[in-house]
Phi, psi and omega in degrees: 000124182274135178287317181277147177084357179281134176270121182245123177241121181219156180295128184294332181295323184252015183296330179253017177109179180131172185222155176284163177285167181299323181294336180275331192225313199298321183289350185248354180273126182297132183295151181300326182295342181269357181286155173291162181302137181288139179254088188294337181272003184231030177280164190241165168257345175220141178226130175230132181265113182238336185223160179305324181291349175284342174268135181290328187240031176274136176211182185296338178273344185289315182174198180239160184232130176263097184298328182295320184250007179053043181244152181245145177227132179233158181221163180100186186280329189221130171218134171230123173226144180219154191288148173289315180288148179244146173269143168273124183281124172231103185304335181280348185255118179289134178240130175254130176249139183204162178186155179254140182224146174216133175274112182274357185292151178279327184212014181247135173280155178216138175254128181246144181230142178227127181188209184230146159265129188248143183231152175275183186292344178264004179086010177275133178294134178269113180272148185307317185290347179277350183235349188269075181285148174270112182304140178085000183263001181293135175202192177226157178289136175261347172220153178290156176227166175230174187297339180268356182293135170257347176241131174240155182244125185229163182288323184212114175237028183296337179263001180270132186250135175299138180088350181294134176273099183203158179245144175282138180239136188250165181059053183261165174233140184292341178268008179067017179290350177280350185280142356289140184246118182260010179276067180206160173253104185290130180203127179287339182264355180293135176206168180271119181279319181203152174232120185234125175276128185269169182294337178270011178074003168278177183233143171254125181241119180259130177256163180282344181222161175303147186281339170087005180218149171267131179206147184261175180302136178090352179289135179294143178214145175212174176260142173240143176289155174256149181181203178280192189238001191241161180257108185270069185294331178269352181084199182207168178201135172271118185261131171284165179308131178071008180275144179242157178204149167251121176259141181201154176194161181240134180244130176201146181086178182222131181280153175288325177207168177081180179228075180289170181278335190248009177211151181287145179284165177304136177085355183296128179234330181219161180208147172243143174290146178219141174239130176238140176232132181228138177209161175267003184233136175291341181276359182294140176226128181231137177249142175213152179203177179055038177281119184203159171231128189227137175288132178261144178277342182264125177289131184262352181277000000 
């Protein structure tokens, strides 16, 4: 695959990264606990999807396969498939991910996504909310809290905004060396109900739901954004009926925080390719092929 001369068409909204909302993705993405055991001694530097067995979760209900043209076809409102083979993440090595998509529907639009599911060195999936810190929100607890607390007391919440949809994360470090941080209770409906500065200059922050963790005075705490769980390195595109697109993107380097599209998130050690298809119609049909991730010899930084 040549790096130069490639025509890349990607959705402008996700060209620099981002995640779908919970209604678009989370209820349909297979949980990490359901994955087969990771084979750390058999990871790849290049992955190409050519047959149904190359997908970890392909079955007779998922879709159909055109063996002659090595193409896959799926139908309905929701499809998630991800590769059996895993890439070993090396931030210094540029990886290009790409794939071809076509909406075969006569009158239904379809949105296609191409990216990675990312794992840490122990094989745990890294979810977006464990790395997506809100800059400037780091502080420490001024009173202990417990998992049932809806109000926490902190030294400084001047950067915390009432109404913000965010979750408190505990046992944090100001240099983000704690990321990915799983000391949180993930909730799409969690938000800040009120922020009150007290007479002793500490702050009381009330959340709409219990915070989900026990933590003592002086423990670091910050806010993390809520969102989807995947790294859309190839971007996305909403396809009109009979429209085709090639999605592609290059990943290199490692971010201090967050899950950008063009750099690995903190803690990333392994990755699987993933394709998602979304539509509002059960009659939607999408074809895709040439799904691959390839090591480039040319440094892109």
